[in-house]
Each structure stands twice: as structure tokens, then as C-alpha cells.
C-alpha positions in Angstrom: -48.3 -62.0 -30.3 -47.7 -62.3 -26.5 -46.4 -64.6 -23.9 -43.3 -65.2 -21.9 -39.9 -66.1 -23.5 -39.1 -69.7 -22.6 -36.0 -71.1 -24.0 -36.3 -74.6 -25.6 -40.1 -74.1 -26.2 -42.3 -73.0 -29.0 -44.6 -70.0 -29.1 -47.9 -69.9 -30.7 -48.3 -67.3 -33.5 -51.5 -65.4 -32.6 -53.1 -62.6 -34.5 -56.1 -60.6 -33.7 -58.6 -60.8 -36.6 -61.5 -58.6 -37.2 -64.4 -60.2 -39.0 -66.9 -58.0 -40.9 -70.2 -59.6 -41.6 -72.9 -58.9 -44.2 -75.9 -60.8 -45.2 -77.7 -61.0 -48.6 -81.2 -62.1 -49.7 -82.5 -62.9 -46.2 -85.9 -64.6 -46.0 -88.6 -62.3 -44.6 -90.5 -63.5 -41.5 -92.7 -60.5 -41.0 -95.8 -60.1 -43.1 -96.1 -56.5 -43.5 -92.4 -55.5 -43.4 -88.8 -56.6 -43.9 -86.9 -58.4 -41.2 -84.8 -56.8 -38.5 -81.7 -59.0 -38.7 -78.9 -59.6 -36.2 -76.0 -62.1 -36.5 -74.8 -64.2 -33.6 -71.3 -65.7 -33.7 -70.5 -69.0 -31.9 -67.2 -70.6 -31.2 -66.0 -74.1 -30.1 -63.4 -73.7 -27.3 -60.4 -75.8 -27.9 -60.9 -79.4 -26.9 -64.7 -79.2 -26.8 -67.5 -79.9 -29.2 -69.9 -77.4 -27.6 -70.9 -74.1 -29.2 -70.5 -71.1 -27.1 -71.8 -67.7 -27.9 -69.1 -65.3 -28.7 -70.6 -62.1 -30.3 -73.8 -60.3 -31.4 -74.0 -57.7 -33.9 -76.4 -54.7 -33.7 -80.0 -55.0 -35.1 -80.6 -53.4 -38.4 -84.1 -52.4 -39.0 -86.1 -53.4 -42.1 -83.2 -54.8 -44.2 -82.8 -58.2 -46.0 -79.3 -57.1 -47.2 -77.7 -55.8 -44.0 -74.0 -54.7 -43.5 -73.4 -55.0 -39.8 -71.2 -52.4 -38.2 -70.4 -54.4 -35.1 -67.2 -56.4 -35.8 -66.2 -59.9 -34.4 -62.6 -59.6 -33.0 -61.0 -63.1 -32.4 -57.6 -64.5 -32.1 -56.5 -66.5 -35.1 -54.3 -69.5 -34.4 -52.9 -71.3 -37.4 -52.2 -74.5 -35.6 -55.8 -74.9 -34.3 -58.9 -75.8 -36.2 -61.2 -73.0 -35.0 -64.9 -73.8 -35.9 -67.3 -70.8 -36.2 -71.1 -70.8 -36.4 -73.1 -67.9 -37.6 -76.8 -67.6 -37.0 -79.1 -64.9 -38.3 -82.2 -63.8 -36.3 -85.1 -61.5 -37.0 -85.4 -59.5 -33.8 -89.0 -58.8 -32.8 -88.6 -57.2 -29.4 -86.2 -56.4 -26.6 -85.7 -59.8 -25.2 -82.1 -61.2 -25.0 -83.3 -64.8 -25.3 -82.9 -65.9 -28.8 -85.6 -68.4 -28.7 -88.0 -65.5 -28.6 -87.0 -64.3 -32.1 -87.4 -65.7 -35.5 -84.6 -67.8 -36.8 -83.5 -67.1 -40.3 -80.6 -69.5 -41.0 -77.0 -70.5 -40.1 -73.8 -71.6 -41.6 -70.6 -73.3 -40.2 -67.0 -72.9 -41.2 -63.4 -72.7 -39.8 -61.8 -69.4 -39.2 -58.8 -70.6 -41.2 -61.1 -70.9 -44.3 -62.2 -67.3 -43.9 -58.6 -66.1 -43.4 -57.3 -68.0 -46.4 -60.1 -66.7 -48.6 -59.9 -63.1 -47.4 -63.6 -62.7 -48.1 -65.8 -65.7 -47.9 -69.3 -66.3 -49.2 -71.3 -68.8 -47.2 -74.8 -70.1 -48.0 -77.2 -70.2 -45.2 -79.0 -73.3 -44.2 -81.9 -74.4 -42.1 -83.0 -77.7 -40.5 -86.2 -79.1 -41.8 -89.0 -80.6 -39.7 -87.4 -84.0 -40.4 -84.0 -83.0 -39.0 -82.3 -82.6 -42.4 -80.1 -79.6 -43.1 -81.0 -77.9 -46.4 -79.5 -74.9 -48.0 -81.7 -71.7 -48.6 -81.3 -68.8 -51.0 -79.7 -66.5 -48.3 -76.1 -66.1 -47.7 -73.5 -64.1 -45.7 -70.3 -62.5 -46.6 -67.5 -62.4 -44.2 -64.2 -60.6 -44.6 -61.1 -60.9 -42.4 -58.6 -58.2 -41.5 -55.6 -58.6 -39.1 -55.4 -56.1 -36.3 -51.9 -55.3 -35.2 -49.7 -52.5 -34.1 -46.7 -51.3 -36.1 -44.7 -54.4 -36.9 -42.1 -52.7 -39.2 -38.4 -53.2 -38.6 -35.3 -51.1 -39.0 -32.1 -52.5 -40.2 -29.0 -50.7 -38.9 -25.3 -50.9 -39.2 -22.7 -48.8 -37.4 -19.1 -47.9 -38.0 -16.7 -46.5 -35.4 -13.9 -44.0 -36.3 -10.9 -43.1 -34.2 -12.2 -44.5 -31.0 -10.3 -44.0 -27.8 -7.6 -46.6 -26.9 -8.5 -48.2 -23.6 -6.0 -51.0 -23.3 -2.4 -50.6 -22.3 -1.0 -53.2 -24.6 -3.4 -53.1 -27.5 -6.3 -51.4 -29.1 -9.9 -51.4 -27.8 -12.4 -54.2 -28.1 -15.5 -52.1 -28.8 -19.2 -52.9 -28.8 -22.4 -50.7 -28.6 -25.4 -50.9 -26.4 -28.6 -49.3 -27.5 -31.2 -48.0 -24.9 -34.7 -46.8 -25.5 -36.6 -44.4 -23.2 -39.7 -45.3 -21.5 -42.6 -42.9 -20.9 -41.2 -42.2 -17.4 -37.7 -41.2 -18.9 -36.0 -44.5 -17.9 -33.5 -46.0 -20.3 -34.0 -49.7 -21.1 -31.4 -51.8 -22.9 -32.9 -53.2 -26.2 -29.8 -54.4 -28.2 -26.1 -55.1 -27.9 -23.8 -55.5 -30.9 -21.1 -58.0 -31.2 -17.6 -57.4 -29.8 -14.9 -56.4 -32.4 -11.4 -57.3 -31.2 -8.4 -55.0 -31.3 -9.5 -52.0 -33.4 -10.3 -48.3 -33.1 -12.2 -48.3 -36.3 -14.8 -51.1 -36.0 -17.5 -52.0 -38.5 -20.2 -53.9 -36.8 -22.6 -56.3 -38.4 -26.0 -55.3 -39.6 -28.8 -56.1 -37.4 -32.5 -55.5 -37.3 -35.0 -54.6 -34.6 -38.8 -54.2 -34.6 -39.7 -50.5 -34.4 -41.9 -51.1 -31.4 -39.0 -52.8 -29.6 -36.6 -50.0 -30.4 -38.7 -46.9 -29.9 -42.4 -47.9 -29.7 -42.6 -46.8 -33.4 -41.9 -43.3 -32.3 -39.4 -41.8 -34.7 -38.7 -38.9 -32.4 -38.2 -40.9 -29.2 -34.8 -40.4 -27.7 -32.3 -43.4 -27.9 -29.0 -43.7 -26.0 -26.0 -45.4 -27.5 -23.2 -46.4 -25.3 -19.8 -47.7 -26.7 -17.8 -49.8 -24.4 -14.4 -51.6 -24.5 -15.0 -55.2 -23.7 -13.0 -56.8 -20.9 -13.1 -60.5 -20.0 -13.6 -59.7 -16.4 -17.1 -58.3 -17.3 -16.2 -54.9 -16.0 -16.2 -53.1 -19.4 -14.6 -49.7 -19.9 -16.8 -46.8 -21.1 -15.5 -45.2 -24.4 -18.3 -42.8 -24.8 -22.0 -42.3 -25.5 -24.5 -40.2 -27.6 -28.2 -39.7 -28.0 -30.2 -39.6 -31.1 -33.7 -40.3 -32.5 -34.7 -42.6 -35.3 -35.4 -39.7 -37.5 -31.7 -38.4 -36.8 -30.3 -41.8 -37.6 -32.1 -41.9 -40.9 -30.3 -38.8 -42.3 -27.8 -39.3 -45.0 -24.3 -39.3 -43.7 -25.3 -39.4 -40.1 -22.4 -39.1 -37.7 -22.3 -38.7 -33.9 -19.6 -37.9 -31.5 -19.0 -40.2 -28.6 -18.8 -38.2 -25.4 -17.4 -39.6 -22.2 -19.3 -37.9 -19.2 -16.2 -37.5 -17.1 -13.8 -36.5 -19.8 -15.9 -33.7 -21.2 -15.1 -31.7 -18.1 -11.4 -31.4 -19.4 -10.5 -28.1 -21.2 -9.0 -29.8 -24.3 -11.4 -32.7 -24.6 -13.2 -32.9 -28.0 -14.7 -36.4 -28.1 -13.7 -40.2 -27.7 -14.3 -41.0 -31.4 -17.3 -41.0 -33.9 -20.0 -43.4 -34.7 -21.2 -43.3 -38.3 -24.5 -44.8 -39.6 -23.2 -47.2 -42.3 -26.7 -48.5 -43.2 -30.2 -47.5 -42.4 -33.4 -49.1 -43.8 -37.0 -49.4 -42.6 -38.6 -52.6 -43.6 -42.3 -53.4 -43.6 -42.9 -56.7 -41.7 -45.6 -58.9 -43.1 -47.6 -61.4 -41.3 -48.5 -65.0 -42.0 -52.0 -63.8 -42.6 -50.8 -61.2 -45.1 -49.3 -64.1 -47.3 -52.4 -66.2 -47.0 -54.7 -63.4 -47.8 -52.5 -62.6 -50.9 -53.3 -66.1 -52.3 -50.3 -68.1 -51.1 -51.0 -71.8 -51.3 -50.0 -74.3 -48.7 -49.2 -77.8 -50.1 -48.9 -80.7 -47.7 -47.2 -84.0 -48.7 -47.8 -86.9 -46.3 -45.0 -89.6 -45.9 -45.8 -92.8 -44.1 -43.4 -95.2 -42.5 -44.2 -98.8 -43.8 -41.1 -100.5 -42.2 -41.3 -103.8 -40.5 -40.7 -102.4 -37.0 -44.3 -101.2 -37.0 -45.5 -104.9 -36.5 -47.4 -107.3 -38.7 -50.6 -105.2 -39.7 -52.7 -108.4 -39.4 -52.2 -108.4 -35.6 -53.8 -106.0 -33.0 -50.3 -105.1 -31.6 -49.3 -103.5 -35.0 -49.2 -99.8 -35.2 -50.7 -100.3 -38.7 -53.6 -102.4 -37.5 -56.8 -101.3 -39.1 -60.1 -101.7 -37.3 -63.5 -100.3 -37.8 -63.9 -99.5 -34.1 -61.3 -96.9 -33.7 -58.5 -95.0 -35.6 -54.9 -96.2 -35.2 -52.2 -93.7 -34.4 -51.2 -93.2 -38.0 -54.8 -92.5 -38.9 -55.3 -90.2 -36.0 -52.1 -88.2 -36.9 -53.2 -87.8 -40.6 -56.7 -86.8 -39.6 -55.3 -84.2 -37.0 -52.8 -82.4 -39.3 -54.2 -82.7 -42.7 -57.7 -81.6 -41.7 -56.3 -78.2 -40.7 -54.0 -77.7 -43.5 -56.5 -78.5 -46.1 -58.3 -75.2 -45.1 -55.3 -73.5 -46.8 -55.1 -75.7 -49.9 -57.6 -74.7 -52.7 -57.8 -78.1 -54.5 -57.5 -80.3 -51.3 -55.2 -82.6 -53.2 -52.5 -84.3 -51.2 -49.6 -86.3 -52.5 -49.1 -89.3 -50.1 -45.7 -91.1 -50.2 -44.7 -94.3 -48.5 -41.2 -95.6 -47.5 -39.7 -98.8 -46.3 -42.0 -101.4 -47.9 -41.8 -104.2 -50.4 -44.2 -103.6 -53.3 -46.1 -105.8 -55.6 -45.7 -107.7 -57.9 -42.1 -108.6 -57.3 -41.4 -107.5 -53.7 -38.9 -104.7 -54.7 -37.9 -102.4 -51.8 -39.0 -98.8 -52.1 -38.3 -95.7 -50.0 -40.5 -93.5 -52.2 -43.7 -94.9 -53.6 -47.2 -93.6 -54.1 -49.5 -94.8 -51.3 -52.5 -94.9 -53.6 -50.6 -97.4 -55.8 -51.2 -95.2 -58.9 -47.6 -94.9 -60.5 -48.6 -91.8 -62.4 -50.5 -89.7 -59.8 -49.8 -89.5 -56.0 -52.6 -87.3 -55.1 -55.4 -88.1 -52.8 -58.6 -86.1 -52.4 -58.9 -84.5 -48.9 -58.5 -86.2 -45.6 -60.8 -89.0 -46.5 -58.8 -89.8 -49.7 -55.5 -89.9 -47.7 -57.0 -92.2 -45.2 -58.6 -94.5 -47.8 -55.3 -94.7 -49.7 -53.4 -95.6 -46.6 -55.9 -98.4 -45.6 -55.9 -99.8 -49.1 -52.1 -99.7 -49.2 -51.5 -101.7 -46.0 -53.3 -104.7 -47.6 -51.1 -104.6 -50.8 -47.5 -104.0 -49.5 -45.2 -105.9 -47.2 -43.7 -104.0 -44.4 -39.9 -104.2 -44.5 -37.2 -101.5 -44.0 -34.9 -99.7 -43.4 -36.1 -96.2 -42.2 -34.7 -93.8 -44.8 -36.1 -90.2 -44.8 -33.9 -88.8 -47.5 -35.8 -89.9 -50.6 -39.2 -88.3 -49.5 -37.5 -85.0 -48.4 -35.8 -84.8 -51.8 -39.1 -85.4 -53.4 -40.5 -82.3 -51.8 -37.2 -80.4 -52.5 -37.7 -80.8 -56.2 -41.2 -79.2 -56.2 -40.0 -76.4 -53.8 -37.1 -75.6 -56.1 -39.5 -75.1 -59.1 -42.0 -73.0 -57.0 -40.0 -70.6 -54.9 -41.4 -67.3 -55.9 -43.4 -66.9 -52.7 -46.7 -68.1 -54.0 -46.4 -71.6 -52.8 -45.2 -73.1 -49.5 -44.6 -76.8 -48.9 -45.2 -78.9 -45.7 -43.9 -82.4 -45.5 -45.6 -84.5 -42.8 -43.5 -87.6 -41.9 -45.2 -90.3 -39.8 -42.6 -92.8 -38.4 -42.3 -95.4 -35.7 -38.5 -95.7 -35.5 -34.9 -94.6 -35.6 -33.6 -93.1 -38.9 -31.4 -95.3 -40.8 -29.9 -92.6 -43.1 -29.2 -89.8 -40.5 -26.2 -88.1 -42.3 -28.0 -88.0 -45.6 -31.2 -86.8 -43.8 -29.3 -83.9 -42.2 -27.8 -82.8 -45.5 -31.2 -83.0 -47.1 -32.7 -80.8 -44.4 -29.9 -78.3 -44.7 -30.7 -78.1 -48.5 -34.4 -77.7 -47.8 -33.8 -74.9 -45.2 -33.2 -72.6 -48.1 -36.5 -73.4 -49.8 -40.2 -72.8 -48.9 -40.4 -76.0 -46.9 -41.4 -77.0 -43.3 -41.0 -80.6 -42.2 -43.2 -82.0 -39.5 -42.2 -85.4 -37.9 -44.7 -87.3 -35.9 -43.3 -90.3 -33.9 -45.7 -93.1 -33.7 -45.3 -95.7 -31.0 -43.0 -96.1 -28.2 -39.5 -96.2 -29.8 -36.5 -94.2 -28.7 -36.9 -90.9 -30.7 -34.0 -89.0 -29.1 -32.2 -88.7 -32.4 -35.3 -86.7 -33.7 -34.5 -83.8 -31.3 -31.1 -83.3 -33.3 -33.3 -82.6 -36.5 -35.7 -80.4 -34.6 -32.6 -78.0 -34.0 -34.5 -75.5 -31.9 -31.3 -74.6 -30.1 -28.4 -75.6 -32.2 -28.6 -75.2 -36.1 -28.1 -78.3 -38.1 -24.5 -78.6 -39.6 -22.9 -81.1 -41.9 -19.6 -80.8 -43.9 -19.1 -77.1 -43.2 -22.7 -76.3 -44.2 -25.3 -75.0 -41.8 -29.1 -74.9 -42.0 -30.3 -71.3 -43.0 -33.3 -71.6 -40.8 -35.0 -74.1 -38.5 -37.7 -76.0 -40.6 -38.2 -79.1 -38.6 -40.7 -79.8 -35.8 -40.8 -83.2 -34.1 -43.6 -84.5 -31.7 -44.1 -87.9 -30.3 -47.7 -88.9 -30.6 -47.5 -90.9 -27.5 -47.3 -87.7 -25.5 -51.0 -87.1 -26.3 -52.4 -90.6 -25.9 -52.6 -90.3 -22.1 -55.2 -87.4 -22.4 -58.2 -89.8 -22.5 -60.5 -88.5 -25.2 -59.1 -89.4 -28.7 -60.5 -86.3 -30.3 -58.8 -84.1 -27.7 -55.5 -85.9 -28.3 -55.8 -85.3 -32.1 -56.5 -81.7 -31.6 -53.6 -81.1 -29.3 -51.3 -83.0 -31.6 -52.3 -80.7 -34.5 -51.8 -77.6 -32.3 -48.3 -78.6 -31.4 -46.9 -79.8 -34.7 -48.3 -76.9 -36.7 -47.4 -74.2 -34.2 -44.1 -73.2 -35.7 -45.3 -73.3 -39.4 -46.3 -69.5 -39.5 -43.0 -68.4 -38.1 -41.1 -70.7 -40.5 -43.1 -69.4 -43.5 -42.7 -65.8 -42.6 -39.0 -66.5 -42.0 -38.5 -67.8 -45.5 -40.3 -64.8 -47.1 -38.3 -62.3 -45.0 -34.9 -64.0 -45.8 -35.8 -63.8 -49.6 -37.4 -60.3 -49.4 -40.7 -61.7 -50.8 -43.6 -59.4 -50.1 -47.2 -60.8 -50.2 -49.6 -60.2 -53.0 -52.5 -57.7 -52.7 -55.4 -59.4 -50.9 -58.0 -61.0 -53.1 -61.2 -58.9 -53.4 -63.8 -61.4 -54.8 -65.6 -63.6 -52.4 -64.8 -67.3 -52.5 -67.7 -69.9 -52.2 -67.2 -72.1 -49.2 -68.8 -75.6 -49.3 -71.1 -76.5 -46.3 -69.3 -78.5 -43.5 -72.2 -80.6 -42.1 -69.8 -82.5 -39.9 -69.7 -79.6 -37.5 -73.4 -78.8 -37.2 
């Protein structure tokens, strides 16, 4: 993961993925010998519909079941739908022009499908003389492995003992700075503890640092620790310093003497106090991909705003106006986000909730109803099922109000409380056009949800004032209510109008999905880390992936 730190923004979680490719039961195109296969990988750059060649494997002679050595290394981005196309050719000469070689078959899928499967089995297909796509007996196997440097973390806690007194009328206010050495021998600050007021025997809080940040994962690289007495002027007084390696810090009962460089010249000087390692632990850090490859299921619940402020759905000015010519904003948002999440959901079944409408037959107001109008089962099959249920619902309910989020959030909370062992993660996608009517209750519900495996995505539809939504997003200030504080940031808000000015509706949908899903991997890993949940072992058996003809 790379990129500049920009406060108030979000960063994309990017992993390098290595794809290993094999093919099985390839069709022979040579009469007197087996084929000499090569696999060509294509990508669709973000925002385009054109296939661009990305990688070619080596050619394997006379083999209908090849295991290619050459790997496809590609960046995996959870928030993007990354289509891939694989074509197999029988190479008959030295020409680099693929049209000069025999075409054996192709298949199309999304990178997210391969990652979530761990190892995917995809049937090859060919186009007939009539332009139809038909499956053939050949198939390819693709496995994904994340490429990363050492991402482990060290958790540390220090205690000071008998530190020098630096203030005339009180004790010291000590803190520690930690510096790492570079290859050139320069010391660079990597961490600063909190200041503990008026004590010569401080116990600082535990903290953690990535090993590559602390010492480039080199356990024998020199670290420098400087202890200071804090002064409000900013001119802090040095208490002392020492140097140690990570290996030395890890020793049981590790204790280091603080030495002041100027005082050590004095004849009777011993030290300026001691620093003891109170806690030391190396923790393996797992990635989003580790959990997905271990079989974690991502469940998405869609909640749709059916309040009257959306406008009469029978009129073209309504945000819920349905037409055969184009998707409305609600339909575009559903199509954008759910189409990506479904790659990580095995059964592709999505519960869809509505709020703010009057329901048949008596017109009762509901803030939590099943959009498919089935009182016993809220699930819709895939993106198409979600859209069909939405379109049918519009004709059966009366838009009303107010805009209450709490019931749908609590609906997802109930499930997350029952499935919080690390094998399931829940995403609530709320599509809304207006200002929340139950803000205090919503804040409390989000605070409760922050301790559970939940992420909440709010997409603002239309041109209303969504400033209150920024409070829920809580990128800078954690949500608080009644003395309680959110354990982690789980909300991402994006106004859909931000993307409508970009011209091409398909590009707008892709960019919406990219932005609203960008924080989910970090939020998921944050939950797992806070609860010390490690991923399951990767699945070994290949999973059959259905053809995706829409992307041919």
C-alpha cells in the first residue's frame, strides 16, 4: 500500500497479487502433435470498456495440460470491479502477432472472484460462426497469492524508574521518542509516547508499530530511545537516552539505563534513571485478502429511502421515477455497489429493506419492511433481483416519511451479533435523499455497531443538504453519545451527485463504487485486529465460476 498521507481523505487499500495459471484438457489444433499453448491476460482499465493486453506467459511445448511458470502480478483493489480476460493460443511460430496463431479458447471473470475463491476453475469458451459464445471442454485454473513485505507489528510498553527530576517545583513530565537508523546511519523519528505528568516512575500506554516502520523488519538494527521532560514552551529538557535492538527489547526483564550525554562526563554520574520493557509482543498482521481467501463471507444489506421528499414516482422529476430508457440514481447506486460486493458473497442473496413508506393494504407507516414485499423472506437474487424488487415495490407503496435510519441499522446489528466469530462481515448500504430525522438514535446505533463486524455505506441521492452526514462519517472526530464513543470508524458517506457531472453514466457508477467501498477493507481488518481474530487457512479446492457473458 502506498501514497501520500492526506488528512481528511481516504486511501485505497491496494495489494499486489500474483496469479498462477494452469490449463487443462486443451483442444489440439495440430494434426501430428499436441498444441504449444500460451496464455494471454487482458485487463479493462478503470472507466473503460476496452480490453488491454497485460501479460503473456511462456510457451509450453506439446502440452494440453500446461502449468505456466510466468506469473501475472497485478494490483488488487477491493473497491473496483477489475475485469480480466484470459485467452489461450497454440503458438505455431515466432510471430508476436496473435492473429498468426491458433486460438484455443477464452474466459472472463473479475479479479475479486479469483481472490475470494483462492483458486478458481473457469471453463473456456469459443465464439461460433454465428457469433454465439459456447463452452468447450477445456478449462483453466487460476490461484491468487498476495505479494507483500513483512507486515508484522510489535506491541510495546515501557516503564520508567527513578528518572531525574527536571522541574524546580515538581517532578518531571516524561515522554519517550523512538528513532530508527537508516542505511546511511541517520536516526529518524518513528514514534512518540504520550506525556505523563508529574512523575519520576511513569508507566506509558501500550502502543504498536509495524516492524517495517520501526526497523525495516531487521531485528538487529539499532534503535535510539530518548526520554524528555515535557515543557509547555516546546523546549523540552533531555533526561537521557539509550540504544537497543528489537532483539534486545524482546529479552525477558529487559532494562536499560538512561544516559545524559553531558552528565556522563562527571565522575560520580551513574545514570538518569532506567527504562524497563513492561510488555513486548510480535503480532502477525493479516490483510483483507487473507480473510477473504480463508472463506470469510461478505454480506450486503440494501436499505432504500421511500420517503415523500423523493417526489411522486409517477412524475419525471422524482428520484424514484422508473423509465426503460435509463437507470435512475437509486438504480445506478444499487448496480454500482452491489455488483462488486456480490463477487465476495457465495449465494448472491441480498436482503433489501425499505423505510419511510406507507404499506398496503391499510397504509401503515413502516421504517423497516422487505422491499420484495415477502413478509417472510427479504432476500433478492443478485443485482438483477434487487433491482426488480425495487421497481416492483415503487408501484405498491406510498412514499411518506420521516427519514429514520435506526431500524435498518439495528436490523443488521442483530445478525452481526449472532455471527461475530470472524467468518462473516456485514455491509449495510443505505440509499437516501434527505436529512436524518432520528439523528441521536442513529448515532447511538452506529456506536453499538462499531463493536461488531459491520460497515455502513450511505449514498446521498439528489441535491439535498447532506452536511449532517459528515458527522456520521467521523473520519476526524469519533462519534460520541452519552459518554460512549465509537470503537472504530465504520461509516462512509458519499453524495451521488458528485459523480453525475462526469458525463458517461457507466463511468459515474464505477467511480461511485470505487469511493464508497474504498474504506471497507481497512474497516474489516480493523475489526479482526481489535478482536484478535486470525483468518482461516486458505481453501485448497478450486471453485467453479459461472461464465460472465456481459463482459465478453
